[in-house]
ZALORO-441210 format. One record per atom (N, C-alpha, C, CB): residue in one letter; x, y, z. Coordinates in steps of 0.1 Angstrom, whole numbers, padded with zeros to 4 digits, always signed. Glycine has a CB too. Layout:
BEGIN
aXYZ ...
This chain:
BEGIN
m-0165-0246+0080 m-0163-0242+0069 m-0152-0236+0067 m-0171-0237+0065 a-0144-0237+0059 a-0130-0227+0057 a-0133-0216+0049 a-0118-0234+0051 a-0128-0204+0053 a-0129-0190+0043 a-0128-0193+0031 a-0119-0179+0045 r-0132-0181+0025 r-0131-0176+0016 r-0118-0173+0011 r-0137-0168+0016 i-0113-0173+0003 i-0094-0167+0001 i-0099-0159-0007 i-0080-0178-0007 i-0094-0145-0006 i-0094-0134-0012 i-0084-0134-0023 i-0093-0123-0004 d-0088-0135-0037 d-0075-0134-0046 d-0071-0119-0048 d-0079-0141-0061 g-0063-0115-0046 g-0056-0105-0043 g-0048-0102-0055 g-0049-0107-0031 k-0043-0113-0063 k-0039-0113-0075 k-0049-0108-0089 k-0035-0125-0075 l-0062-0115-0089 l-0069-0113-0097 l-0079-0098-0096 l-0075-0125-0098 i-0080-0097-0081 i-0085-0082-0082 i-0070-0071-0091 i-0089-0074-0060 a-0065-0071-0083 a-0053-0062-0090 a-0050-0063-0106 a-0039-0068-0083 e-0056-0075-0109 e-0053-0075-0123 e-0062-0067-0132 e-0052-0088-0127 q-0076-0070-0123 q-0084-0062-0126 q-0084-0045-0125 q-0093-0068-0119 c-0076-0045-0122 c-0079-0027-0113 c-0067-0020-0125 c-0071-0025-0087 r-0058-0032-0127 r-0047-0027-0137 r-0051-0028-0149 r-0033-0033-0137 e-0061-0037-0154 e-0064-0037-0169 e-0073-0018-0165 e-0078-0055-0176 l-0079-0014-0153 l-0088-0005-0158 l-0080+0006-0161 l-0099+0000-0148 t-0067+0008-0154 t-0055+0016-0156 t-0048+0020-0172 t-0046+0009-0147 a-0048+0003-0174 a-0042+0004-0188 a-0050+0010-0196 a-0040-0007-0194 t-0065+0008-0198 t-0075+0016-0208 t-0073+0031-0202 t-0094+0009-0208 k-0077+0036-0192 k-0075+0051-0189 k-0062+0055-0195 k-0076+0055-0174 a-0048+0051-0192 a-0036+0057-0202 a-0037+0054-0212 a-0022+0054-0200 a-0043+0044-0218 a-0044+0047-0236 a-0050+0059-0237 a-0053+0036-0245 q-0063+0060-0233 q-0069+0072-0234 q-0064+0086-0230 q-0078+0070-0230 l-0056+0085-0221 l-0048+0099-0217 l-0039+0101-0229 l-0038+0098-0203 k-0028+0088-0236 k-0021+0094-0241 k-0028+0099-0260 k-0007+0084-0238 t-0040+0089-0257 t-0048+0097-0274 t-0054+0111-0271 t-0065+0085-0282 s-0060+0108-0259 s-0065+0128-0258 s-0055+0137-0257 s-0073+0134-0243 r-0044+0138-0247 r-0034+0144-0245 r-0020+0141-0252 r-0034+0144-0234 g-0014+0131-0252 g-0003+0126-0259 g+0007+0130-0243 g+0002+0136-0276 v+0003+0121-0235 v+0007+0122-0223 v+0009+0106-0218 v-0003+0132-0215 v+0022+0097-0217 v+0022+0086-0212 v+0024+0087-0199 v+0031+0079-0218 p+0020+0086-0184 p+0019+0084-0171 p+0037+0082-0169 p+0007+0070-0166 h+0047+0086-0161 h+0061+0080-0162 h+0062+0080-0147 h+0074+0088-0171 l+0066+0073-0137 l+0070+0064-0127 l+0088+0069-0130 l+0064+0045-0129 a+0090+0075-0117 a+0104+0075-0114 a+0105+0066-0100 a+0112+0090-0114 a+0119+0058-0100 a+0116+0050-0091 a+0133+0055-0084 a+0111+0033-0096 i+0134+0058-0072 i+0147+0052-0068 i+0151+0045-0058 i+0154+0059-0067 l+0162+0036-0059 l+0165+0029-0053 l+0182+0028-0045 l+0161+0023-0060 a+0184+0028-0031 a+0197+0033-0027 a+0197+0024-0019 a+0201+0047-0021 g+0207+0013-0023 g+0214+0005-0017 g+0209-0007-0024 g+0213+0007-0002 d+0212-0021-0016 d+0213-0035-0024 d+0201-0046-0016 d+0231-0042-0023 d+0194-0036-0008 d+0185-0048-0001 d+0175-0056-0009 d+0177-0044+0010 p+0178-0071-0011 p+0169-0078-0015 p+0160-0075-0021 p+0166-0084-0009 a+0150-0071-0011 a+0134-0074-0010 a+0130-0059-0014 a+0127-0080+0008 s+0134-0051-0016 s+0138-0036-0022 s+0138-0039-0038 s+0155-0028-0017 q+0145-0049-0042 q+0151-0048-0054 q+0137-0055-0063 q+0167-0056-0055 v+0133-0067-0058 v+0128-0076-0060 v+0112-0066-0058 v+0133-0089-0052 y+0105-0057-0053 y+0092-0047-0055 y+0102-0038-0066 y+0084-0036-0037 v+0104-0034-0066 v+0110-0025-0076 v+0112-0030-0090 v+0122-0020-0071 r+0116-0042-0092 r+0116-0048-0106 r+0098-0054-0107 r+0131-0064-0108 n+0091-0055-0092 n+0078-0057-0099 n+0069-0048-0104 n+0072-0064-0093 k+0073-0034-0098 k+0069-0024-0097 k+0072-0016-0120 k+0080-0017-0080 e+0083-0022-0118 e+0086-0017-0135 e+0079-0029-0143 e+0105-0017-0141 r+0075-0039-0140 r+0070-0048-0150 r+0056-0047-0149 r+0074-0062-0148 a+0046-0046-0139 a+0038-0041-0139 a+0031-0022-0144 a+0038-0046-0128 c+0045-0018-0147 c+0042-0002-0153 c+0037-0008-0167 c+0057+0013-0154 a+0051-0015-0170 a+0052-0014-0186 a+0039-0027-0191 a+0073-0021-0193 k+0031-0037-0183 k+0020-0038-0187 k+0006-0032-0188 k+0021-0043-0184 a+0008-0019-0181 a-0004-0013-0180 a-0002-0001-0187 a-0008-0011-0168 g+0011-0001-0197 g+0012+0011-0206 g+0018+0025-0205 g+0002+0012-0208 l+0026+0023-0192 l+0030+0033-0184 l+0046+0031-0186 l+0023+0033-0166 h+0050+0045-0183 h+0066+0044-0185 h+0075+0044-0171 h+0072+0056-0194 s+0086+0036-0171 s+0090+0038-0156 s+0103+0039-0160 s+0086+0026-0144 t+0110+0045-0153 t+0125+0045-0150 t+0133+0043-0134 t+0130+0057-0156 l+0142+0036-0131 l+0147+0037-0122 l+0163+0041-0122 l+0144+0026-0117 h+0164+0050-0105 h+0175+0058-0105 h+0179+0045-0095 h+0174+0075-0102 r+0193+0039-0093 r+0203+0030-0082 r+0212+0040-0082 r+0210+0013-0085 l+0210+0044-0067 l+0221+0047-0061 l+0228+0038-0049 l+0217+0059-0056 p+0242+0039-0049 p+0246+0031-0035 p+0244+0036-0024 p+0258+0029-0033 a+0244+0024-0014 a+0239+0026-0001 a+0247+0032+0007 a+0236+0016+0003 d+0260+0042+0000 d+0266+0049+0012 d+0262+0060+0002 d+0283+0046+0019 v+0249+0066-0006 v+0248+0077-0011 v+0244+0091+0005 v+0236+0072-0024 s+0250+0103-0001 s+0249+0107+0011 s+0233+0114+0009 s+0263+0117+0015 q+0230+0119+0023 q+0218+0130+0019 q+0215+0139+0005 q+0219+0141+0028 q+0223+0149+0009 q+0225+0157-0003 q+0223+0148-0016 q+0240+0163-0003 e+0228+0146-0022 e+0229+0136-0034 e+0214+0133-0034 e+0240+0122-0031 l+0213+0124-0027 l+0197+0118-0030 l+0187+0131-0030 l+0190+0106-0015 i+0185+0138-0020 i+0179+0151-0021 i+0180+0162-0035 i+0185+0158-0009 a+0189+0158-0040 a+0191+0166-0053 a+0188+0161-0065 a+0204+0169-0054 l+0186+0148-0067 l+0181+0139-0075 l+0166+0140-0076 l+0186+0127-0070 i+0162+0143-0060 i+0147+0142-0062 i+0142+0157-0066 i+0141+0137-0049 q+0151+0166-0065 q+0146+0177-0069 q+0147+0181-0083 q+0150+0186-0063 s+0159+0177-0087 s+0158+0170-0103 s+0145+0166-0110 s+0166+0157-0103 l+0141+0157-0099 l+0129+0149-0105 l+0112+0154-0104 l+0129+0136-0098 n+0117+0164-0096 n+0107+0170-0091 n+0102+0181-0103 n+0111+0176-0077 q+0114+0189-0109 q+0113+0198-0120 q+0112+0190-0132 q+0124+0206-0120 d+0115+0177-0134 d+0113+0174-0148 d+0101+0169-0154 d+0121+0166-0152 p+0095+0177-0161 p+0081+0176-0167 p+0077+0167-0172 p+0080+0183-0175 s+0090+0156-0170 s+0082+0145-0182 s+0079+0133-0171 s+0094+0138-0197 v+0084+0139-0156 v+0080+0126-0144 v+0070+0133-0138 v+0094+0121-0131 n+0059+0117-0136 n+0047+0123-0131 n+0049+0119-0114 n+0032+0118-0140 g+0052+0107-0115 g+0052+0105-0102 g+0067+0096-0095 g+0038+0097-0100 i+0068+0103-0083 i+0085+0096-0078 i+0083+0091-0068 i+0097+0104-0075 l+0090+0077-0068 l+0093+0067-0055 l+0101+0067-0053 l+0092+0056-0053 v+0104+0065-0035 v+0118+0067-0029 v+0113+0049-0026 v+0122+0083-0013 q+0119+0040-0029 q+0121+0025-0022 q+0124+0026-0011 q+0129+0015-0027 l+0114+0022+0000 l+0119+0022+0014 l+0120+0008+0020 l+0109+0030+0022 p+0129+0005+0027 p+0133+0016+0035 p+0148+0017+0034 p+0128+0013+0050 l+0152+0031+0034 l+0165+0035+0028 l+0173+0032+0038 l+0166+0051+0024 p+0190+0034+0033 p+0198+0031+0045 p+0197+0039+0058 p+0211+0032+0041 r+0203+0034+0067 r+0199+0042+0082 r+0205+0055+0081 r+0205+0035+0097 h+0217+0057+0076 h+0223+0069+0080 h+0216+0079+0069 h+0240+0069+0081 l+0205+0077+0062 l+0197+0092+0055 l+0184+0095+0065 l+0190+0089+0036 n+0178+0105+0063 n+0170+0107+0072 n+0154+0107+0064 n+0174+0122+0079 t+0150+0097+0064 t+0133+0092+0061 t+0125+0102+0058 t+0124+0085+0073 t+0124+0107+0071 t+0114+0121+0067 t+0120+0133+0059 t+0109+0128+0080 q+0130+0136+0060 q+0135+0146+0054 q+0135+0141+0035 q+0152+0148+0063 v+0139+0131+0031 v+0138+0127+0019 v+0122+0126+0012 v+0146+0115+0019 l+0117+0120+0020 l+0099+0119+0016 l+0093+0132+0013 l+0089+0114+0031 d+0096+0143+0023 d+0093+0155+0027 d+0098+0163+0011 d+0100+0159+0042 t+0109+0163+0003 t+0115+0165-0007 t+0107+0166-0016 t+0123+0158-0010 v+0098+0155-0015 v+0086+0148-0029 v+0078+0157-0032 v+0075+0134-0025 h+0078+0168-0043 h+0065+0175-0045 h+0054+0168-0046 h+0065+0182-0055 p+0045+0174-0037 p+0030+0170-0036 p+0023+0164-0046 p+0022+0180-0033 l+0024+0173-0054 l+0017+0166-0069 l+0024+0151-0075 l+0019+0179-0083 k+0034+0149-0071 k+0040+0136-0077 k+0045+0129-0064 k+0054+0140-0090 d+0039+0126-0059 d+0041+0121-0045 d+0025+0112-0044 d+0043+0136-0031 v+0033+0099-0056 v+0023+0089-0054 v+0022+0076-0043 v+0023+0084-0066 d+0035+0079-0035 d+0032+0072-0022 d+0024+0074-0013 d+0040+0071-0016 a+0016+0087-0012 a+0008+0095-0003 a+0015+0102+0007 a-0001+0088+0004 f+0030+0100+0009 f+0033+0100+0025 f+0039+0120+0024 f+0050+0084+0031 h+0033+0126+0015 h+0037+0142+0021 h+0030+0146+0030 h+0037+0153+0012 p+0033+0154+0038 p+0021+0161+0045 p+0010+0165+0039 p+0024+0172+0049 e+0013+0174+0030 e-0001+0180+0022 e-0007+0166+0017 e+0004+0193+0007 n-0004+0158+0013 n-0012+0147+0007 n-0016+0139+0022 n-0002+0138-0006 v-0013+0136+0037 v-0019+0127+0047 v-0028+0136+0049 v-0012+0121+0059 g-0026+0151+0051 g-0039+0163+0055 g-0050+0163+0044 g-0033+0180+0056 l-0050+0163+0036 l-0060+0161+0022 l-0069+0147+0027 l-0049+0158+0004 m-0058+0139+0028 m-0067+0124+0029 m-0077+0122+0044 m-0053+0109+0030 l-0068+0129+0055 l-0075+0129+0070 l-0088+0140+0065 l-0063+0135+0086 q-0087+0152+0056 q-0100+0161+0058 q-0110+0154+0049 q-0099+0178+0054 g-0105+0140+0040 g-0117+0133+0034 g-0117+0138+0016 g-0134+0141+0043 r-0108+0146+0013 r-0107+0151+0004 r-0090+0150-0003 r-0113+0162+0006 p-0091+0134-0006 p-0081+0131-0008 p-0075+0135-0025 p-0081+0119-0004 r-0057+0139-0026 r-0053+0136-0038 r-0050+0127-0045 r-0047+0141-0041 f-0044+0120-0038 f-0036+0104-0037 f-0043+0097-0027 f-0019+0105-0033 l-0045+0084-0029 l-0046+0075-0013 l-0029+0069-0012 l-0062+0056-0014 p-0029+0063-0001 p-0016+0056+0003 p-0019+0040-0005 p-0014+0055+0021 c-0011+0037-0010 c-0011+0020-0016 c-0017+0012-0010 c+0002+0013-0016 t-0009+0005+0000 t-0017-0004+0011 t-0030-0004+0011 t-0013-0002+0024 p-0028+0006+0022 p-0043+0010+0025 p-0054+0010+0015 p-0042+0024+0030 a-0053+0017+0004 a-0061+0019-0003 a-0063+0008-0012 a-0059+0030-0008 g-0053-0005-0015 g-0056-0013-0020 g-0059-0025-0008 g-0046-0014-0030 v-0063-0022+0005 v-0068-0031+0011 v-0085-0027+0011 v-0060-0032+0025 m-0089-0016+0012 m-0102-0007+0007 m-0109-0013-0007 m-0096+0009+0004 q-0102-0017-0014 q-0105-0017-0026 q-0104-0039-0028 q-0091-0005-0036 l-0098-0042-0020 l-0104-0058-0014 l-0114-0060-0006 l-0097-0066-0009 l-0119-0051+0005 l-0130-0052+0008 l-0141-0044-0001 l-0129-0049+0019 h-0145-0038-0010 h-0150-0034-0016 h-0154-0047-0030 h-0144-0021-0017 s-0143-0048-0033 s-0144-0061-0045 s-0151-0074-0042 s-0131-0067-0049 t-0150-0077-0031 t-0154-0087-0020 t-0170-0087-0018 t-0147-0083-0005 g-0174-0074-0015 g-0188-0070-0011 g-0186-0071+0005 g-0202-0080-0017 t-0172-0068+0013 t-0174-0068+0024 t-0181-0054+0031 t-0162-0071+0028 p-0193-0056+0039 p-0197-0045+0050 p-0190-0038+0055 p-0203-0047+0059 i-0188-0028+0053 i-0180-0015+0064 i-0188-0011+0075 i-0177-0001+0058 a-0200-0002+0068 a-0208+0007+0077 a-0206-0001+0085 a-0221+0011+0076 g-0208+0005+0101 g-0212-0002+0117 g-0207-0013+0120 g-0225-0007+0120 k-0191-0014+0113 k-0189-0026+0117 k-0175-0026+0126 k-0189-0036+0104 h-0170-0028+0132 h-0158-0031+0141 h-0146-0036+0135 h-0162-0041+0151 a-0138-0027+0132 a-0126-0030+0122 a-0113-0025+0135 a-0128-0019+0104 v-0107-0036+0134 v-0096-0040+0147 v-0081-0036+0137 v-0096-0062+0154 i-0070-0026+0136 i-0059-0026+0128 i-0048-0030+0136 i-0056-0014+0122 i-0040-0039+0137 i-0030-0042+0148 i-0017-0038+0139 i-0031-0059+0154 g-0010-0026+0145 g-0001-0017+0139 g-0003-0003+0140 g+0000-0019+0126 r+0006+0008+0139 r+0003+0018+0138 r+0011+0030+0130 r+0002+0018+0149 s+0020+0023+0119 s+0028+0031+0110 s+0024+0039+0101 s+0035+0025+0103 d+0032+0050+0098 d+0026+0059+0089 d+0019+0055+0076 d+0034+0067+0086 i+0026+0044+0073 i+0026+0034+0061 i+0011+0030+0058 i+0036+0021+0065 v+0010+0022+0068 v-0002+0013+0070 v-0012+0018+0080 v+0003+0001+0075 g-0008+0016+0092 g-0019+0017+0104 g-0026+0026+0105 g-0015+0017+0117 k-0016+0039+0103 k-0028+0055+0106 k-0032+0057+0096 k-0023+0071+0112 p-0032+0059+0081 p-0039+0061+0073 p-0050+0047+0071 p-0031+0065+0062 m-0048+0036+0073 m-0060+0027+0075 m-0069+0029+0081 m-0058+0017+0079 a-0068+0037+0086 a-0078+0038+0103 a-0086+0052+0097 a-0066+0042+0123 a-0078+0058+0091 a-0085+0071+0085 a-0096+0068+0074 a-0073+0079+0077 l-0091+0060+0063 l-0099+0055+0052 l-0109+0044+0058 l-0091+0048+0041 l-0108+0040+0071 l-0118+0033+0075 l-0130+0037+0080 l-0116+0026+0081 i-0126+0049+0087 i-0136+0062+0096 i-0144+0072+0085 i-0124+0075+0105 q-0138+0074+0073 q-0143+0082+0068 q-0159+0079+0063 q-0134+0086+0060 k-0164+0096+0063 k-0181+0093+0059 k-0184+0083+0044 k-0189+0111+0056 g-0187+0075+0041 g-0191+0064+0033 g-0183+0050+0032 g-0191+0070+0020 a-0174+0050+0041 a-0170+0037+0044 a-0174+0038+0066 a-0148+0034+0037 d-0176+0046+0070 d-0182+0044+0086 d-0182+0031+0094 d-0196+0047+0087 a-0165+0029+0095 a-0167+0020+0104 a-0159+0024+0119 a-0163+0006+0097 t-0164+0011+0130 t-0160+0018+0141 t-0143+0013+0144 t-0172+0015+0155 v-0134+0021+0146 v-0120+0015+0140 v-0110+0020+0158 v-0113+0028+0119 t-0106+0003+0160 t-0097+0004+0173 t-0081+0003+0167 t-0100-0010+0185 i-0073+0006+0172 i-0056+0006+0164 i-0051+0002+0176 i-0048+0023+0158 c-0050-0009+0174 c-0041-0019+0182 c-0018-0018+0184 c-0046-0036+0171 h-0015-0016+0190 h+0000-0019+0193 h+0007-0018+0201 h+0006-0015+0189 s+0023-0017+0203 s+0029-0023+0213 s+0025-0026+0228 s+0037-0017+0212 r+0020-0012+0226 r+0015-0009+0243 r-0002-0010+0245 r+0020+0008+0247 t-0008-0018+0235 t-0023-0022+0238 t-0019-0038+0247 t-0034-0023+0219 p-0026-0033+0257 p-0028-0045+0269 p-0036-0056+0261 p-0039-0041+0284 d-0036-0067+0263 d-0044-0079+0255 d-0049-0077+0242 d-0057-0083+0261 i-0040-0077+0235 i-0041-0079+0218 i-0056-0088+0218 i-0024-0090+0211 a-0054-0097+0220 a-0059-0108+0216 a-0078-0104+0218 a-0051-0122+0225 a-0077-0100+0226 a-0092-0093+0230 a-0098-0087+0225 a-0093-0086+0238 f-0094-0075+0220 f-0097-0066+0209 f-0099-0076+0195 f-0083-0055+0207 c-0086-0081+0190 c-0090-0090+0176 c-0103-0095+0176 c-0081-0104+0173 r-0106-0103+0191 r-0122-0114+0192 r-0132-0107+0188 r-0127-0120+0209 q-0131-0093+0189 q-0144-0083+0186 q-0141-0078+0174 q-0146-0069+0195 a-0132-0079+0162 a-0133-0078+0150 a-0139-0080+0142 a-0129-0080+0148 d-0150-0076+0135 d-0157-0072+0123 d-0145-0076+0112 d-0163-0056+0124 i-0136-0067+0111 i-0126-0065+0103 i-0109-0066+0106 i-0129-0053+0100 l-0106-0073+0108 l-0090-0074+0112 l-0084-0073+0100 l-0086-0088+0121 v-0073-0059+0100 v-0065-0059+0093 v-0048-0059+0099 v-0069-0049+0086 a-0042-0073+0098 a-0028-0074+0106 a-0015-0064+0099 a-0022-0091+0104 a-0009-0057+0105 a+0001-0052+0099 a+0014-0049+0106 a-0004-0042+0095 v+0020-0059+0113 v+0024-0057+0128 v+0041-0064+0121 v+0012-0070+0145 g+0040-0068+0111 g+0055-0073+0103 g+0063-0083+0119 g+0069-0053+0097 i+0051-0089+0124 i+0058-0101+0134 i+0052-0116+0128 i+0054-0099+0153 p+0060-0125+0121 p+0056-0134+0118 p+0045-0144+0125 p+0066-0138+0116 e+0032-0146+0117 e+0021-0154+0127 e+0018-0150+0141 e+0025-0168+0128 f+0021-0135+0141 f+0017-0128+0156 f+0005-0131+0157 f+0018-0111+0159 v-0009-0128+0150 v-0019-0133+0153 v-0028-0147+0151 v-0024-0126+0150 r-0027-0156+0164 r-0036-0165+0164 r-0046-0172+0159 r-0038-0163+0169 g-0049-0182+0157 g-0062-0184+0152 g-0073-0182+0156 g-0063-0193+0149 d-0067-0187+0174 d-0079-0185+0178 d-0084-0170+0182 d-0080-0193+0188 w-0078-0162+0181 w-0076-0147+0180 w-0093-0145+0171 w-0059-0142+0169 i-0095-0149+0165 i-0103-0143+0153 i-0117-0149+0155 i-0096-0147+0137 k-0125-0139+0153 k-0135-0138+0156 k-0143-0148+0146 k-0138-0124+0156 p-0154-0155+0147 p-0160-0161+0136 p-0167-0157+0130 p-0164-0170+0139 d-0165-0160+0114 d-0171-0154+0104 d-0163-0137+0098 d-0188-0153+0109 a-0154-0133+0107 a-0148-0119+0105 a-0141-0124+0093 a-0137-0111+0118 v-0139-0109+0087 v-0130-0107+0074 v-0113-0103+0077 v-0137-0094+0064 v-0105-0114+0076 v-0090-0115+0081 v-0084-0104+0063 v-0082-0140+0085 i-0077-0094+0068 i-0068-0087+0060 i-0055-0089+0064 i-0071-0075+0059 d-0040-0094+0058 d-0030-0100+0065 d-0023-0091+0057 d-0027-0116+0066 v-0017-0080+0059 v-0003-0064+0052 v+0010-0075+0054 v+0001-0043+0067 g+0010-0085+0062 g+0025-0086+0063 g+0029-0093+0056 g+0031-0088+0072 i+0039-0094+0054 i+0052-0107+0044 i+0062-0108+0054 i+0062-0102+0027 n+0066-0119+0058 n+0079-0118+0061 n+0084-0138+0057 n+0079-0111+0081 r+0096-0136+0062 r+0104-0151+0053 r+0107-0154+0070 r+0123-0148+0038 v+0101-0170+0065 v+0107-0176+0076 v+0110-0193+0072 v+0098-0173+0090 g+0127-0191+0072 g+0132-0198+0064 g+0128-0201+0049 g+0133-0208+0070 e+0126-0209+0044 e+0119-0212+0032 e+0109-0201+0030 e+0113-0227+0032 r+0099-0203+0040 r+0087-0201+0034 r+0082-0185+0033 r+0077-0210+0041 l+0075-0179+0031 l+0069-0164+0032 l+0053-0167+0041 l+0067-0157+0012 v+0056-0160+0051 v+0045-0161+0061 v+0038-0148+0060 v+0051-0163+0076 g+0026-0147+0073 g+0023-0133+0070 g+0019-0131+0087 g+0009-0130+0057 d+0014-0117+0093 d+0012-0119+0105 d-0001-0125+0112 d+0013-0107+0109 v-0003-0131+0106 v-0015-0142+0105 v-0015-0158+0105 v-0022-0139+0093 e-0016-0164+0116 e-0014-0178+0116 e-0026-0184+0106 e-0014-0183+0132 y-0020-0186+0094 y-0031-0191+0084 y-0042-0202+0085 y-0024-0195+0074 a-0030-0214+0086 a-0042-0223+0087 a-0056-0223+0094 a-0037-0233+0091 p-0051-0224+0107 p-0061-0220+0120 p-0071-0206+0116 p-0050-0217+0136 a-0067-0197+0112 a-0078-0184+0108 a-0081-0190+0096 a-0071-0166+0106 l-0081-0194+0088 l-0087-0202+0074 l-0101-0205+0077 l-0079-0217+0070 e-0102-0215+0092 e-0111-0224+0093 e-0125-0214+0106 e-0101-0240+0099 k-0117-0200+0110 k-0130-0196+0114 k-0135-0183+0112 k-0132-0199+0125 a-0122-0177+0098 a-0130-0163+0095 a-0140-0170+0079 a-0116-0145+0091 a-0147-0157+0079 a-0155-0156+0068 a-0149-0155+0053 a-0163-0145+0071 a-0134-0147+0054 a-0127-0145+0042 a-0116-0140+0048 a-0132-0136+0031 i-0103-0141+0038 i-0089-0144+0040 i-0083-0138+0036 i-0084-0152+0037 t-0077-0131+0035 t-0064-0128+0025 t-0054-0139+0025 t-0056-0115+0028 p-0048-0143+0015 p-0030-0149+0012 p-0016-0145+0014 p-0027-0149+0001 v-0012-0148+0021 v+0002-0140+0016 v+0014-0154+0013 v+0009-0126+0033 p+0018-0154+0000 p+0019-0141-0013 p+0005-0146-0018 p+0034-0142-0027 g+0002-0131-0027 g-0008-0136-0035 g-0020-0125-0028 g-0011-0154-0033 g-0023-0118-0019 g-0033-0109-0013 g-0031-0094-0011 g-0036-0113+0000 v-0023-0088+0001 v-0025-0075-0006 v-0015-0068-0012 v-0029-0068+0001 g+0000-0075-0012 g+0008-0075-0022 g+0006-0071-0033 g+0012-0083-0024 p+0000-0074-0043 p-0006-0072-0057 p-0015-0059-0054 p-0016-0086-0062 m-0023-0055-0049 m-0030-0045-0047 m-0021-0032-0043 m-0039-0050-0037 t-0010-0031-0034 t+0000-0022-0037 t+0000-0014-0047 t+0010-0026-0037 i+0011-0022-0053 i+0013-0021-0067 i+0001-0015-0074 i+0015-0034-0073 a-0012-0023-0080 a-0022-0018-0085 a-0024-0003-0084 a-0032-0024-0081 m-0024+0002-0073 m-0028+0015-0064 m-0018+0026-0068 m-0028+0011-0047 l-0007+0020-0070 l+0008+0034-0070 l+0005+0035-0086 l+0031+0028-0065 l+0003+0022-0097 l-0002+0026-0110 l-0013+0036-0112 l-0007+0016-0117 q-0023+0034-0104 q-0037+0043-0102 q-0028+0054-0098 q-0051+0039-0089 n-0025+0059-0087 n-0019+0076-0085 n-0007+0079-0095 n-0011+0078-0068 t-0001+0071-0101 t+0004+0076-0112 t+0002+0079-0124 t+0009+0071-0114 l-0007+0073-0126 l-0019+0075-0140 l-0027+0091-0134 l-0033+0058-0141 k-0033+0090-0119 k-0039+0103-0118 k-0030+0116-0117 k-0046+0102-0107 a-0017+0116-0113 a-0007+0123-0112 a-0005+0129-0127 a+0004+0115-0107 a-0002+0120-0138 a-0004+0122-0152 a-0010+0132-0155 a-0009+0113-0158 e-0028+0131-0149 e-0040+0133-0156 e-0037+0149-0144 e-0055+0119-0155 l-0034+0149-0136 l-0035+0163-0128 l-0025+0173-0135 l-0029+0160-0111 q-0013+0163-0136 q-0003+0176-0145 q-0009+0184-0158 q+0010+0169-0152 s-0013+0173-0167 s-0015+0177-0179 s-0025+0186-0180 s-0017+0167-0186 a-0034+0189-0170 a-0053+0196-0171 a-0050+0204-0175 a-0065+0200-0159 
């Protein structure tokens, strides 16, 4: 029997509708419209698409957004100066620095400059630390979106073996942190480039999260029967967009699976809007 396809578009739309309702209430009660400021350095085509999608999502949810476009040769000092000015602007609630940045820029220094109360991507060390301690201010958008997908589909997490492929600061590490928190209670294994026999770990996974950035890296015969497969990857192969999981054979073995596109991607944007709303609420309290 083919797996149930997890409709990230539908679940994300439900999340955005809730955000829109709360944003309207915030405007009525406090006169505040949540404002997301995005910074795009350079002309990376994928980044331009992502930023455009975020702008549209903000507009649909009743949030205000502004885009600061910078040339690819922007200096570290110019970029940091812009972030500092946005930090000090009381009309701006959330700051998003679109990644990846041009190679000559120090990404860590740039992200650390964003004020923790406006860090709606949850990359700042202060927000990472709060998350690890189980008292988050903001949750990182993609891992939070994955958790929402699991909860929305009624996927049991407690006591299950979750295997994450990838150890990035954006997905892999925070994903593990969320899955092991009290209330989620999964047993977590993180696989990476130095892990021997990743396939063996995948075959043990009740929940498999693929976030390695390699097209169709996870083969269909690596999937444990009736596993829930969350494919975070999005890779262009010729004219096709594919995930990190070999989709067609995985579809025949898994209990549920996210498609690419239309799975995790919409959830990431939905969680960004939630964080922007929360930032506005915290700053106007």
